[in-house]
BASE-92655 format. One line per field, with one value per residue (C-alpha): residue number from 1; x, y, z. Coordinates in nm, 3 decimals, always signed. Example, Ala and Ser with C-alpha at 12.3 -4.5 7.8 and 13.67 -1.06 7.14 Angstrom:
<pts>
resi <- c(1; 2)
xx <- c(+1.230; +1.367)
yy <- c(-0.450; -0.106)
zz <- c(+0.780; +0.714)
</pts>
This chain:
<pts>
resi <- c(1; 2; 3; 4; 5; 6; 7; 8; 9; 10; 11; 12; 13; 14; 15; 16; 17; 18; 19; 20; 21; 22; 23; 24; 25; 26; 27; 28; 29; 30; 31; 32; 33; 34; 35; 36; 37; 38; 39; 40; 41; 42; 43; 44; 45; 46; 47; 48; 49; 50; 51; 52; 53; 54; 55; 56; 57; 58; 59; 60; 61; 62; 63; 64; 65; 66; 67; 68; 69; 70; 71; 72; 73; 74; 75; 76; 77; 78; 79; 80; 81; 82; 83; 84; 85; 86; 87; 88; 89; 90; 91; 92; 93; 94; 95; 96; 97; 98; 99; 100; 101; 102; 103; 104; 105; 106; 107; 108; 109; 110; 111; 112; 113; 114; 115; 116; 117; 118; 119; 120; 121; 122; 123; 124; 125; 126; 127; 128; 129; 130; 131; 132; 133; 134; 135; 136; 137; 138; 139; 140; 141; 142; 143; 144; 145; 146; 147; 148; 149; 150; 151; 152; 153; 154; 155; 156; 157; 158; 159; 160; 161; 162; 163; 164; 165; 166)
xx <- c(-0.491; -0.447; -0.203; -0.315; -0.187; -0.362; -0.564; -0.335; -0.543; -0.352; -0.074; -0.317; -0.167; +0.191; +0.082; -0.073; +0.201; +0.490; +0.314; +0.264; +0.644; +0.704; +0.498; +0.626; +0.977; +0.913; +0.816; +1.067; +1.344; +1.540; +1.359; +1.605; +1.879; +2.187; +2.255; +2.305; +1.990; +1.837; +2.085; +1.930; +1.586; +1.682; +1.807; +1.477; +1.261; +1.439; +1.460; +1.089; +0.969; +1.182; +1.105; +0.675; +0.678; +0.858; +0.918; +0.490; +0.490; +0.767; +0.651; +0.254; +0.458; +0.646; +0.300; +0.132; -0.086; -0.065; -0.371; -0.293; -0.455; -0.290; -0.248; -0.221; +0.131; +0.129; +0.435; +0.544; +0.853; +1.077; +1.354; +1.287; +1.101; +0.781; +0.646; +0.369; +0.173; -0.179; -0.291; -0.644; -0.633; -0.605; -0.942; -0.998; -1.302; -1.318; -1.467; -1.524; -1.513; -1.575; -1.584; -1.785; -1.492; -1.350; -1.716; -1.694; -1.398; -1.512; -1.241; -1.247; -1.043; -1.093; -1.009; -0.875; -0.910; -0.735; -0.788; -0.746; -0.433; -0.413; -0.606; -0.445; -0.582; -0.504; -0.618; -0.780; -0.838; -1.014; -1.339; -1.319; -1.612; -1.480; -1.174; -1.437; -1.624; -1.254; -1.066; -1.448; -1.422; -1.019; -1.056; -1.398; -1.158; -0.823; -1.038; -1.223; -0.920; -0.792; -1.093; -1.074; -0.729; -0.873; -0.794; -0.586; -0.381; -0.117; +0.067; +0.461; +0.731; +1.048; +1.310; +1.643; +1.550; +1.571; +1.873; +2.069; +2.149; +2.318)
yy <- c(+0.676; +0.409; +0.172; -0.021; -0.159; -0.358; -0.663; -0.993; -1.171; -1.096; -1.350; -1.610; -1.679; -1.706; -1.918; -2.169; -2.141; -2.207; -2.510; -2.651; -2.612; -2.742; -3.006; -3.091; -3.025; -3.283; -3.520; -3.497; -3.470; -3.796; -3.977; -3.810; -4.032; -3.811; -3.653; -3.314; -3.326; -3.290; -3.011; -2.835; -2.905; -2.739; -2.418; -2.429; -2.457; -2.209; -1.930; -1.961; -1.989; -1.661; -1.451; -1.575; -1.598; -1.398; -1.082; -1.022; -1.078; -0.802; -0.572; -0.603; -0.503; -0.291; -0.091; +0.137; +0.344; +0.498; +0.757; +1.008; +1.362; +1.564; +1.419; +1.029; +0.901; +0.684; +0.469; +0.190; +0.021; -0.268; -0.105; +0.238; +0.395; +0.637; +0.846; +1.049; +1.305; +1.488; +1.697; +1.695; +1.994; +2.035; +1.913; +1.594; +1.406; +1.059; +0.761; +0.458; +0.190; -0.207; -0.534; -0.774; -1.004; -0.694; -0.656; -1.047; -1.027; -0.682; -0.486; -0.163; +0.106; +0.457; +0.730; +1.056; +1.303; +1.645; +1.822; +1.803; +1.511; +1.235; +1.112; +0.897; +0.570; +0.324; -0.044; -0.340; -0.146; -0.301; -0.141; +0.061; +0.253; +0.296; +0.489; +0.672; +0.739; +0.854; +1.045; +1.292; +1.290; +1.439; +1.658; +1.847; +1.858; +1.962; +2.272; +2.349; +2.391; +2.593; +2.804; +2.868; +3.098; +3.440; +3.775; +3.932; +3.576; +3.437; +3.130; +3.219; +2.996; +3.039; +2.972; +2.997; +2.547; +2.549; +2.804; +2.886; +3.079; +3.408)
zz <- c(+1.315; +1.037; +0.833; +0.548; +0.309; -0.020; +0.094; +0.142; -0.101; -0.410; -0.229; -0.316; -0.648; -0.597; -0.246; -0.474; -0.674; -0.434; -0.291; -0.642; -0.725; -0.342; -0.383; -0.759; -0.676; -0.415; -0.608; -0.880; -0.647; -0.639; -0.959; -1.227; -1.326; -1.318; -0.967; -1.217; -1.320; -0.978; -0.900; -1.204; -1.093; -0.696; -0.836; -1.099; -0.839; -0.602; -0.934; -0.993; -0.593; -0.605; -0.865; -0.854; -0.461; -0.273; -0.520; -0.491; -0.097; -0.117; -0.335; -0.140; +0.249; +0.081; -0.043; +0.267; +0.302; +0.643; +0.754; +0.984; +1.165; +0.911; +0.573; +0.412; +0.322; +0.066; -0.017; -0.270; -0.399; -0.379; -0.524; -0.620; -0.330; -0.426; -0.155; -0.198; +0.125; +0.043; +0.332; +0.488; +0.469; +0.074; +0.034; -0.219; -0.350; -0.188; -0.377; -0.298; -0.634; -0.539; -0.809; -0.737; -0.623; -0.425; -0.266; -0.164; +0.071; +0.170; +0.016; -0.261; -0.398; -0.257; -0.481; -0.403; -0.666; -0.590; -0.873; -1.246; -1.215; -1.169; -0.823; -0.615; -0.570; -0.237; -0.397; -0.224; +0.073; +0.344; +0.444; +0.180; +0.304; +0.678; +0.548; +0.347; +0.653; +0.820; +0.537; +0.473; +0.918; +0.932; +0.594; +0.789; +1.149; +0.901; +0.784; +1.085; +1.256; +0.992; +0.981; +1.407; +1.292; +1.242; +1.124; +1.402; +1.458; +1.287; +1.306; +1.327; +1.331; +1.530; +1.201; +1.475; +1.551; +1.140; +1.084; +1.468; +1.673; +1.523)
</pts>
């Protein structure tokens, strides 16, 4: 139904830093007295850009939330990937938390509490109120689907595709 990631405003400072690093490198490159100093300047600029621009970009790209009709999937991580799933049928409490800066760009944090354990947070997502409404609707639909199975009906799965036929 939806694929979300944190608001792109988290890339503002890294991009500003990239422009400043490129501008400073372009200004000073060629004006240094020794050729090795120009090479060191370029190597330092590349290292700084990789550290302060590329890593935040890759981190932002690898932080995703997927909302389906049955579950919410949290994926994050660059070097160590983590995937968490939360079924709508389990039931949970959804809260929206916005700071003044987030409200300026219409984003916010959606906090999902499933019980006494640590809450799951969709950080800085665009349109958090809409996300909250969709999650409430999906949870109600999921509970209604579970409630339609009667006492005399049962849900069975054929284990043969999993284990093969004997």
